[in-house]
PyMOL CGO cylinders between C-alpha atoms (Angstrom):
from pymol import cmd
from pymol.cgo import CYLINDER

trace = [
    CYLINDER, 36.88, -25.50, -48.19, 34.39, -26.65, -45.60, 0.3, 1, 1, 1, 1, 1, 1,
    CYLINDER, 34.39, -26.65, -45.60, 30.60, -27.56, -46.03, 0.3, 1, 1, 1, 1, 1, 1,
    CYLINDER, 30.60, -27.56, -46.03, 28.35, -25.06, -44.91, 0.3, 1, 1, 1, 1, 1, 1,
    CYLINDER, 28.35, -25.06, -44.91, 26.88, -26.16, -41.53, 0.3, 1, 1, 1, 1, 1, 1,
    CYLINDER, 26.88, -26.16, -41.53, 23.46, -25.10, -42.06, 0.3, 1, 1, 1, 1, 1, 1,
    CYLINDER, 23.46, -25.10, -42.06, 23.26, -26.75, -45.53, 0.3, 1, 1, 1, 1, 1, 1,
    CYLINDER, 23.26, -26.75, -45.53, 24.85, -30.02, -43.96, 0.3, 1, 1, 1, 1, 1, 1,
    CYLINDER, 24.85, -30.02, -43.96, 22.55, -29.94, -41.01, 0.3, 1, 1, 1, 1, 1, 1,
    CYLINDER, 22.55, -29.94, -41.01, 19.46, -29.26, -43.14, 0.3, 1, 1, 1, 1, 1, 1,
    CYLINDER, 19.46, -29.26, -43.14, 20.36, -32.29, -45.81, 0.3, 1, 1, 1, 1, 1, 1,
    CYLINDER, 20.36, -32.29, -45.81, 21.48, -35.15, -43.18, 0.3, 1, 1, 1, 1, 1, 1,
    CYLINDER, 21.48, -35.15, -43.18, 20.16, -38.11, -43.89, 0.3, 1, 1, 1, 1, 1, 1,
    CYLINDER, 20.16, -38.11, -43.89, 18.41, -40.53, -41.20, 0.3, 1, 1, 1, 1, 1, 1,
    CYLINDER, 18.41, -40.53, -41.20, 17.81, -44.44, -41.33, 0.3, 1, 1, 1, 1, 1, 1,
    CYLINDER, 17.81, -44.44, -41.33, 14.43, -45.65, -41.16, 0.3, 1, 1, 1, 1, 1, 1,
    CYLINDER, 14.43, -45.65, -41.16, 15.11, -46.74, -37.45, 0.3, 1, 1, 1, 1, 1, 1,
    CYLINDER, 15.11, -46.74, -37.45, 16.52, -43.06, -36.69, 0.3, 1, 1, 1, 1, 1, 1,
    CYLINDER, 16.52, -43.06, -36.69, 13.88, -41.30, -38.32, 0.3, 1, 1, 1, 1, 1, 1,
    CYLINDER, 13.88, -41.30, -38.32, 10.98, -43.38, -36.58, 0.3, 1, 1, 1, 1, 1, 1,
    CYLINDER, 10.98, -43.38, -36.58, 12.52, -42.55, -33.41, 0.3, 1, 1, 1, 1, 1, 1,
    CYLINDER, 12.52, -42.55, -33.41, 12.33, -39.03, -33.86, 0.3, 1, 1, 1, 1, 1, 1,
    CYLINDER, 12.33, -39.03, -33.86, 8.99, -39.29, -35.15, 0.3, 1, 1, 1, 1, 1, 1,
    CYLINDER, 8.99, -39.29, -35.15, 8.08, -41.74, -32.21, 0.3, 1, 1, 1, 1, 1, 1,
    CYLINDER, 8.08, -41.74, -32.21, 6.20, -44.23, -34.52, 0.3, 1, 1, 1, 1, 1, 1,
    CYLINDER, 6.20, -44.23, -34.52, 7.20, -47.70, -35.44, 0.3, 1, 1, 1, 1, 1, 1,
    CYLINDER, 7.20, -47.70, -35.44, 9.76, -48.39, -38.14, 0.3, 1, 1, 1, 1, 1, 1,
    CYLINDER, 9.76, -48.39, -38.14, 6.66, -50.55, -39.71, 0.3, 1, 1, 1, 1, 1, 1,
    CYLINDER, 6.66, -50.55, -39.71, 4.87, -47.81, -40.11, 0.3, 1, 1, 1, 1, 1, 1,
    CYLINDER, 4.87, -47.81, -40.11, 7.76, -45.49, -41.69, 0.3, 1, 1, 1, 1, 1, 1,
    CYLINDER, 7.76, -45.49, -41.69, 8.08, -48.09, -44.15, 0.3, 1, 1, 1, 1, 1, 1,
    CYLINDER, 8.08, -48.09, -44.15, 4.76, -48.56, -45.02, 0.3, 1, 1, 1, 1, 1, 1,
    CYLINDER, 4.76, -48.56, -45.02, 4.42, -44.68, -45.25, 0.3, 1, 1, 1, 1, 1, 1,
    CYLINDER, 4.42, -44.68, -45.25, 7.57, -45.02, -47.66, 0.3, 1, 1, 1, 1, 1, 1,
    CYLINDER, 7.57, -45.02, -47.66, 5.98, -47.77, -49.75, 0.3, 1, 1, 1, 1, 1, 1,
    CYLINDER, 5.98, -47.77, -49.75, 2.69, -45.68, -50.53, 0.3, 1, 1, 1, 1, 1, 1,
    CYLINDER, 2.69, -45.68, -50.53, 5.05, -42.32, -50.80, 0.3, 1, 1, 1, 1, 1, 1,
    CYLINDER, 5.05, -42.32, -50.80, 3.64, -40.35, -47.97, 0.3, 1, 1, 1, 1, 1, 1,
    CYLINDER, 3.64, -40.35, -47.97, 7.38, -39.85, -46.98, 0.3, 1, 1, 1, 1, 1, 1,
    CYLINDER, 7.38, -39.85, -46.98, 9.99, -38.92, -49.43, 0.3, 1, 1, 1, 1, 1, 1,
    CYLINDER, 9.99, -38.92, -49.43, 13.40, -40.88, -49.34, 0.3, 1, 1, 1, 1, 1, 1,
    CYLINDER, 13.40, -40.88, -49.34, 16.74, -41.05, -50.88, 0.3, 1, 1, 1, 1, 1, 1,
    CYLINDER, 16.74, -41.05, -50.88, 17.93, -44.22, -52.01, 0.3, 1, 1, 1, 1, 1, 1,
    CYLINDER, 17.93, -44.22, -52.01, 21.60, -45.40, -52.09, 0.3, 1, 1, 1, 1, 1, 1,
    CYLINDER, 21.60, -45.40, -52.09, 21.67, -48.73, -53.72, 0.3, 1, 1, 1, 1, 1, 1,
    CYLINDER, 21.67, -48.73, -53.72, 19.55, -50.89, -51.35, 0.3, 1, 1, 1, 1, 1, 1,
    CYLINDER, 19.55, -50.89, -51.35, 19.71, -48.43, -48.30, 0.3, 1, 1, 1, 1, 1, 1,
    CYLINDER, 19.71, -48.43, -48.30, 17.03, -46.22, -47.62, 0.3, 1, 1, 1, 1, 1, 1,
    CYLINDER, 17.03, -46.22, -47.62, 17.49, -42.93, -45.92, 0.3, 1, 1, 1, 1, 1, 1,
    CYLINDER, 17.49, -42.93, -45.92, 15.13, -40.19, -45.04, 0.3, 1, 1, 1, 1, 1, 1,
    CYLINDER, 15.13, -40.19, -45.04, 16.42, -36.20, -44.89, 0.3, 1, 1, 1, 1, 1, 1,
    CYLINDER, 16.42, -36.20, -44.89, 15.97, -34.40, -42.02, 0.3, 1, 1, 1, 1, 1, 1,
    CYLINDER, 15.97, -34.40, -42.02, 13.84, -31.99, -44.03, 0.3, 1, 1, 1, 1, 1, 1,
    CYLINDER, 13.84, -31.99, -44.03, 11.36, -34.57, -44.74, 0.3, 1, 1, 1, 1, 1, 1,
    CYLINDER, 11.36, -34.57, -44.74, 10.92, -35.61, -41.05, 0.3, 1, 1, 1, 1, 1, 1,
    CYLINDER, 10.92, -35.61, -41.05, 10.54, -31.60, -40.37, 0.3, 1, 1, 1, 1, 1, 1,
    CYLINDER, 10.54, -31.60, -40.37, 7.84, -31.65, -42.86, 0.3, 1, 1, 1, 1, 1, 1,
    CYLINDER, 7.84, -31.65, -42.86, 5.67, -34.50, -41.41, 0.3, 1, 1, 1, 1, 1, 1,
    CYLINDER, 5.67, -34.50, -41.41, 6.05, -32.84, -38.34, 0.3, 1, 1, 1, 1, 1, 1,
    CYLINDER, 6.05, -32.84, -38.34, 4.80, -29.50, -39.51, 0.3, 1, 1, 1, 1, 1, 1,
    CYLINDER, 4.80, -29.50, -39.51, 1.91, -31.40, -41.66, 0.3, 1, 1, 1, 1, 1, 1,
    CYLINDER, 1.91, -31.40, -41.66, 0.80, -33.18, -38.75, 0.3, 1, 1, 1, 1, 1, 1,
    CYLINDER, 0.80, -33.18, -38.75, 0.34, -30.08, -36.23, 0.3, 1, 1, 1, 1, 1, 1,
    CYLINDER, 0.34, -30.08, -36.23, -2.99, -29.10, -35.10, 0.3, 1, 1, 1, 1, 1, 1,
    CYLINDER, -2.99, -29.10, -35.10, -3.08, -25.29, -33.81, 0.3, 1, 1, 1, 1, 1, 1,
    CYLINDER, -3.08, -25.29, -33.81, -4.55, -24.62, -30.62, 0.3, 1, 1, 1, 1, 1, 1,
    CYLINDER, -4.55, -24.62, -30.62, -8.00, -22.77, -30.27, 0.3, 1, 1, 1, 1, 1, 1,
]
cmd.load_cgo(trace, "trace")
């Protein structure tokens, strides 16, 4: 029994560096957002991972519609 590909893609975890590249911001900025809980994360021991769904939420929240 394999994992559902759609579920796997939506719940993919990215490192701070990978997520910052996707968002085109510096890792320092992303870590600051994590510190003030602007970005939801998953902590695995000392490792910090950002769910792809959280990255998508940040992008959607930051969009400004055209006039």
